[in-house]
C-alpha positions in Angstrom: -14.0 8.5 -11.1 -12.0 7.3 -8.1 -14.2 4.4 -7.0 -14.5 2.3 -10.2 -17.1 -0.5 -10.4 -15.0 -2.6 -12.8 -11.2 -2.8 -12.7 -9.3 -1.8 -15.8 -5.5 -1.4 -16.1 -6.3 1.9 -17.6 -7.4 3.1 -14.2 -3.7 3.4 -13.2 -0.7 5.1 -14.8 1.6 2.1 -14.5 4.6 4.0 -15.9 4.7 7.2 -13.8 4.3 6.7 -10.1 3.5 10.1 -8.5 3.7 9.2 -4.8 6.2 11.0 -2.5 9.7 9.6 -2.9 12.6 9.4 -0.4 13.8 12.8 0.7 10.4 14.5 0.2 7.7 15.4 2.9 5.0 12.9 3.6 1.5 14.3 3.1 0.0 14.9 6.6 -3.4 13.9 5.5 -6.5 13.4 7.7 -7.6 9.8 8.1 -10.1 8.0 10.3 -9.9 5.1 12.7 -12.3 2.2 12.5 -14.4 4.0 15.1 -14.6 7.1 12.9 -12.3 9.2 15.0 -10.3 11.5 12.7 -6.5 12.0 13.1 -3.5 13.3 11.3 -1.3 10.7 9.6 1.9 12.1 11.0 0.7 12.0 14.6 2.5 8.7 15.3 4.7 7.8 18.3 7.1 5.1 17.0 10.6 5.6 15.6 9.2 5.3 12.1 5.8 4.8 10.5 5.5 2.0 7.9 2.5 2.8 5.8 1.0 0.3 3.3 -1.9 0.8 0.9 -4.4 -2.0 0.9 -7.9 -3.3 0.4 -9.8 -6.6 0.7 -9.8 -7.2 -3.0 -6.1 -6.5 -3.7 -4.3 -9.9 -4.1 -0.9 -8.2 -3.7 -1.8 -6.7 -0.4 -3.5 -9.8 0.9 -0.6 -12.0 -0.1 1.9 -9.9 1.8 0.0 -9.6 5.0 1.7 -12.5 6.8 5.2 -11.1 6.2 4.1 -7.6 7.1 2.5 -8.8 10.3 5.8 -10.5 11.2 7.6 -7.2 10.8 5.0 -5.6 13.0 5.8 -8.1 15.7 9.5 -7.9 15.2 9.7 -4.1 15.5 7.6 -3.0 18.5 9.1 0.5 18.5 7.9 1.2 15.0 4.3 2.1 14.0 2.7 0.1 11.3 -0.5 1.2 9.5 -2.6 0.1 6.6 -4.3 2.9 4.7 -7.6 1.4 3.5 -8.1 2.6 -0.1 -10.6 1.9 -2.9 -11.2 -1.8 -3.8 -8.6 -2.8 -6.3 -10.8 -5.5 -7.9 -14.4 -4.9 -6.9 -17.0 -7.6 -7.7 -20.6 -8.5 -6.8 -19.7 -9.6 -3.2 -17.2 -6.8 -2.4 -18.3 -3.9 -4.5 -16.9 -0.4 -5.0 -17.5 1.9 -2.0 -20.7 4.0 -2.3 -20.3 5.7 1.0 -17.9 6.3 3.8 -19.8 3.7 5.8 -19.2 1.2 3.0 -15.5 1.9 3.2 -15.4 1.7 6.9 -17.3 -1.6 6.8 -14.7 -3.2 4.5 -11.9 -1.9 6.7 -13.6 -3.5 9.7 -13.8 -6.8 7.8 -10.1 -6.6 7.3 -9.6 -6.2 11.1 -12.0 -9.1 11.7 -9.8 -11.2 9.4 -6.9 -10.8 11.8 -5.2 -7.6 10.6 -3.6 -6.1 13.7 -1.7 -3.2 12.2 -3.4 0.1 12.7 -6.1 0.4 10.0 -6.6 4.0 8.8 -9.6 4.7 6.6 -9.3 7.2 3.7 -12.3 9.3 2.7 -14.6 8.3 -0.1 -12.8 10.4 -2.7 -9.4 8.9 -1.9 -7.8 12.1 -0.7 -5.0 10.4 1.2 -4.6 7.6 -1.3 -4.1 10.1 -4.2 -1.6 12.1 -2.1 0.5 8.9 -1.8 0.4 8.1 -5.5 -2.9 6.2 -5.9 -1.4 2.7 -6.4 -3.2 -0.2 -4.7 -0.2 -1.6 -2.7 2.6 0.9 -2.4 4.5 1.3 0.9 6.3 4.1 2.6 8.5 4.5 5.6 8.3 7.9 7.3 10.5 9.3 10.0 9.6 11.4 13.0 10.4 14.6 11.0 7.6 13.7 8.6 10.1 12.8 5.8 9.8 9.8 3.5 13.0 7.8 4.0 11.9 4.7 1.9 9.2 4.2 -0.7 8.2 1.6 -3.2 5.3 1.9 -5.7 4.7 -1.9 -5.1 5.4 -3.4 -1.7 8.0 -6.0 -1.6 7.8 -7.0 2.1 11.3 -8.6 2.2 12.8 -5.3 0.8 10.6 -3.3 3.2 12.0 -5.4 6.1 15.6 -4.9 5.0 14.9 -1.1 4.6 13.5 -0.9 8.1 16.5 -2.7 9.5 19.0 -0.4 7.8 17.1 2.7 9.0 17.1 1.5 12.6 20.8 1.0 12.3 21.2 4.6 11.3 21.9 3.8 7.6 20.0 4.9 4.5 17.7 2.3 3.0 19.3 2.5 -0.4 18.1 -0.7 -1.8 15.9 -1.8 -4.7 12.5 -3.4 -4.2 11.7 -5.7 -7.1 8.1 -6.3 -8.1 7.1 -9.8 -7.2 3.7 -11.3 -7.9 1.9 -13.3 -5.3 1.1 -17.0 -5.8 -1.8 -17.7 -8.2 -3.6 -19.5 -5.5 -3.7 -16.3 -3.4 -5.0 -14.3 -6.3 -7.7 -16.8 -7.1 -8.8 -16.9 -3.4 -9.0 -13.2 -3.1 -10.7 -12.5 -6.4 -13.3 -15.2 -5.9 -14.1 -13.7 -2.6 -14.7 -10.4 -4.4 -17.6 -12.0 -6.3 -18.7 -12.1 -9.8 -16.7 -9.8 -12.1 -13.7 -9.5 -9.8 -11.7 -12.3 -11.4 -12.8 -11.7 -14.9 -11.8 -8.0 -14.8 -8.4 -9.0 -13.4 -7.8 -11.5 -16.1 -8.6 -9.0 -18.8 -6.0 -6.7 -17.5 -3.4 -9.3 -16.6 -1.3 -9.1 -19.7 -0.8 -5.4 -19.3 -0.1 -5.7 -15.6 2.6 -8.3 -16.2 4.2 -6.3 -19.0 4.2 -3.0 -17.1 5.0 -4.2 -13.6 7.0 -7.5 -13.8 8.9 -6.6 -17.0 9.2 -2.8 -17.7 9.1 -1.7 -14.1 11.8 -4.1 -13.0 13.9 -3.1 -16.0 13.6 0.6 -15.0 14.6 -0.3 -11.5 17.6 -2.3 -12.7 18.9 0.6 -14.7 18.1 3.3 -12.1 20.1 4.5 -9.2 19.2 3.9 -5.6 18.2 7.0 -3.6 20.3 7.5 -0.4 18.2 9.3 2.2 19.4 9.3 5.8 17.0 8.0 8.4 16.9 11.3 10.3 16.4 13.4 7.1 14.6 16.7 7.5 12.4 17.7 4.5 
């Protein structure tokens, strides 16, 4: 089931990320604005689209918003969007989405909390989210040809900023984005806001999250080769 009521690390394949990688076409999925108006993801006007997955109950997403907002301000010719996906750590206060209206309501709360990037709402079944790999805080940079030119299963906003700078200079974004956790104070604040169950479920899965993301994932990245995709690539 896509919209789980209780988080478990088993809900994610933390070894095999299946989102589109650099050099492959970005899925041109249908999404909705906060007013419910449908649109195609690739109908953007900027030099690039920086697309980040996120939800109210994702500490990683919430902890990276300030830096991502700064990038949004620094690059006015680039489109920035948040794809609102399922709640990463649902609880009694912010529960799993039971309807499209539930999901749109949570996305609207994100906007009310000061998020000024374009918020795109996925459907209840997570069609767009699944097409982009289904992780709670992955990030993609897409060019005007609809080609992914940078991707990271877990957003590292500093690396995303460097990647965007390279792409705008006409260079491939061939760098590595290390997984970095957010401050414990951020996680506690976000999970407590989620309500009863949110923090407890997170803590139960924390050892596996640390082992798979902070340790194994970064080791794989260290040993792997960077992908070199030109900014004007055609897929």
